[in-house]
Each structure stands twice: as structure tokens, then as C-alpha cells.
N, C-alpha and C positions, 0 to 999 in steps of 0.2 A: 569678518562678514559679523555682524552683530546686528543686538536687535530682535525683532520678531523672525526673521527669516529661518534661521533653523527651526525654531518650533516649527513652521508653516512646512518645513523639511515632511518635517516627521507626521504630522496632518494630510499631507497629499499622500506619503505614501502608506500611513495609513489606511487609508480612501482607498488607493488601488491597491493592496491589500485583501480589503474585504469582498473585490472584483476577482481577484484573483482564487483564492477560495470558491467563491462557485464555482469559476472557471474549470477549477481542478479536478472540484468535485465529479461535475458533469464530464471531464474527462477521462477521470480515472472509472465509473461508473462505466463508459464507452467499452474502454481497451483494456476492463475485465471481462468483458462481457462473453468478448472474443477470446479468454483465453483459455486453456486447458481439451480436454473434450469437449469440454460445452462449448465453449466458441469453435470448434471444429465441427460440429453438429450443424451449428448456422449454416455451411457450406456442403448441404447434406447430398447436392447432387455430386459432388466429388467425392469417394471414395478414401478415403486414410486410414492409416494405422494408428494405434492405437495407444496412446500416452503410456510410457513405461520404465520415467527419468523422469526427474523435478530437479530445476534450481531455482531457490530462493534465495535471493542475495535483496542490499540496498542496493544495488545499480538496476535491478528488474528480477520478473516472474520469466523463468524461463520453462518451457515442457516439449521435452524431445523424445525421441522411437528410438533407440540407442544411441548414435551420435547427429542425428538428422532433427534438426530442430521443426519442432510444429506448429508453436506458438511462439511467437517474444526474442525479443526480450520485453515488456510489456514496463514502460519507465514509470507511469505514474510517482510511485513512492520519490525514486531520482530529482524527478523535478522538482516534487514536494520538496525534499530533503534542499537541492539548489536553493533555490526560494527562502528556506528557513537563512540557511548558512549567507545570502546576502543580504537579508536583512538583518544577522545579527551584524555585520560588518555595518554595515553604515549604523547602524543603531548605536555600534559603540564608540565610530567613531563623530559621530555629533556627541554623545555623553561625554567625550574626553575632552573632547576639542573644544563646545561648549554650552558644557554642564545643563543638557537643557534635561529635564526630570521626566519628559514623556518620553525621553529615548531611553533614558534611563530603565525606566517597566516595564517598557518592550525590547529593552536587552534581557531583561532577566526573565519573561518570559518564553523568547526565542531560543536561550540558550538550555533550558529545562525540557524545551521541547524537543533540540536537537541530539542531549544526551540521554531524554529515553528513547526516541525514532534507534537511536544509534546504537544502543548499549542492549538496550533492553530488546528492541527491536531487529535486531541482528542477532540476538541469542534465540527469539523465536523462529526466525525467519531458517536458521541451523539446522532449529530439532526440527520443523516444519518437514525442513526436505528430508530429515532424516529417516522420518518417519514415514512420511509416506513413499520414500523409496522403497522402506522396507517392505510396506502392505503392496505397494505394487511389483517389486518382485516375485512375493507370492503369487501360487499358480492355487485357480477355483480344484477343484474336489469334485471332479465329474463331463469334466470340459477337458479339450486338448490345449485350448487359449485360455489366457486370466479376463476374466470380466471386473471391468474398472470404469467410474468416471471420476476425471479432474473437470473441477470450477471455481471459479474464483470472484471475487465483487471487493470493493473500498474496504470491506469489513470485515472479510472473511475469508479463508484456505482451505479448500473441502475435498474431499475426498469418499468416494462410494465404493466402495466393492465388494465381491462374492468371495465367500471360501466355500460352499460349497452348494452346487447346483443339482439339483435332482428332477430328472425326466420322469414326469409321472402324465397320465392319460387323464386323472382326475386333477391335479395341480398344478404345473410344469413351472422351474424357477428356480430363485435363488432360498436358498435355506439356514443359508448363514450372512448374513449383511454385516459388513463391518463399515462404520463409520470417521473421520478424524477430522476434527475442524481444529483451525488455529487462528489465533487474530489475524489480520494484515492490517501491519502497523501505518499503514498509508493511511489509514484514519487517523490513527493519531498526531502524524503527519499534517494532515489539512484541518486538523481540530487547533494543532499549536501558529498554526500560517492564521486563523481566525480568532485567537487569544490574543496574538503580536499586535495583531491589528486595532482588537479593541484596547488594548493596554495603550496600545502611542496612542487613540485618540480621547482616550479619558482622562479628567480634568477635573483632581477634586477641588479644588480651588477656584477653575475657570481660567487659570489660564498656567502657565508653564512658570517652576521657582528657575 
């Protein structure tokens, strides 16, 4: 297979990647909208237990009450990683076999994006699981049961909890609000998909070398 076909494959795959990035962004917003206590609140007609455990991994976000899964696993990040991995394999094959310059550019970007999400993102999710787990297991002084609210978006993983509740006729409510927000590596992966597609479409000299 010689000539223009390898470069055309890179172009078509990169155009597809642009649509995939937009589609995955929309899916990720929808997926995370139903995550955690905030997602459970959407189904407010049905009573539900409080989230008291979280499990954030590269395979998905899971919100639990004890051993019962309340929402998740939310797979936006896993799907994004899957596309990046597939793009990396395809670009590597095109570069190795036919030395397509645009494939090499896209390959470099996709490898960096994969490394960032897997290494830095994986570590971030581990720390977020530990931190949010500690906060969810803490009591709310003044109440029999802890008060907290978990939520997520493609950008962040957020937890709000109450450390101390005061019953007062003047102003009852939480007097010690604690918040914890971590970046969601899903956004990094989506940006990686978008930039990888852009690198595959970019032609410095108007053609592939």
C-alpha cells in the first residue's frame, strides 16, 4: 500500500476523532450528571441511602453505600482511554510501515495524553478516593447521621460535607462546611483526543513527508 492512502487514512481517522471528542464530551457530561448523591437527587421520587464510600479508578467512578453500588461505574474515562489507545496503535502502525509524518505527530500527542491520564490521572484518582473516603466516614457533630453531598463532572470530582450541625431557632444549619474538589482526568483524556486529531490533520508543508 503506497502513495496517498496511508496519509488519507490518518486524515479520515483524525476527522473522525474530532467528532468522537465532541460526542464523548456530551456523553461525559450526561454520564457524570447522574453520579453520586447529586445524580441520585435527580430521582427524588424514590428514597435512597447516602453515599458513604467512593471508588475512583481509571475503569470508572463508583459511588456506594456500604457494599451497595448506588451509581456507577461511570465509564467516560475508560471510553476516552480506549479511543486514545486505539489511535496510538493505528498511528504507530502507519508510521512504522509507511513513515507517514502526520501519523508520527499524532502518535506523539496520543502517547503523551495516555501517559498523563494513566500516570498522573491514576494517582489523582487514588488520592481523591482516599480523601473523599475519609471525609465521608467522618461524623457530623450534632446529628445522628453524617450529612454530605457527592457530585462529579468531566472537570471535577466534588464532595461537600458538614462537620458540625447547630440547631438554632435563629439560624439552624451547618456551621462547619468542608469541601474537597479534585480534577477529573476525563477532561485531560478528552483534550488528548481532540489534540491528537488536530495533530493528524495538521500539514506544515501542505503534504506528508
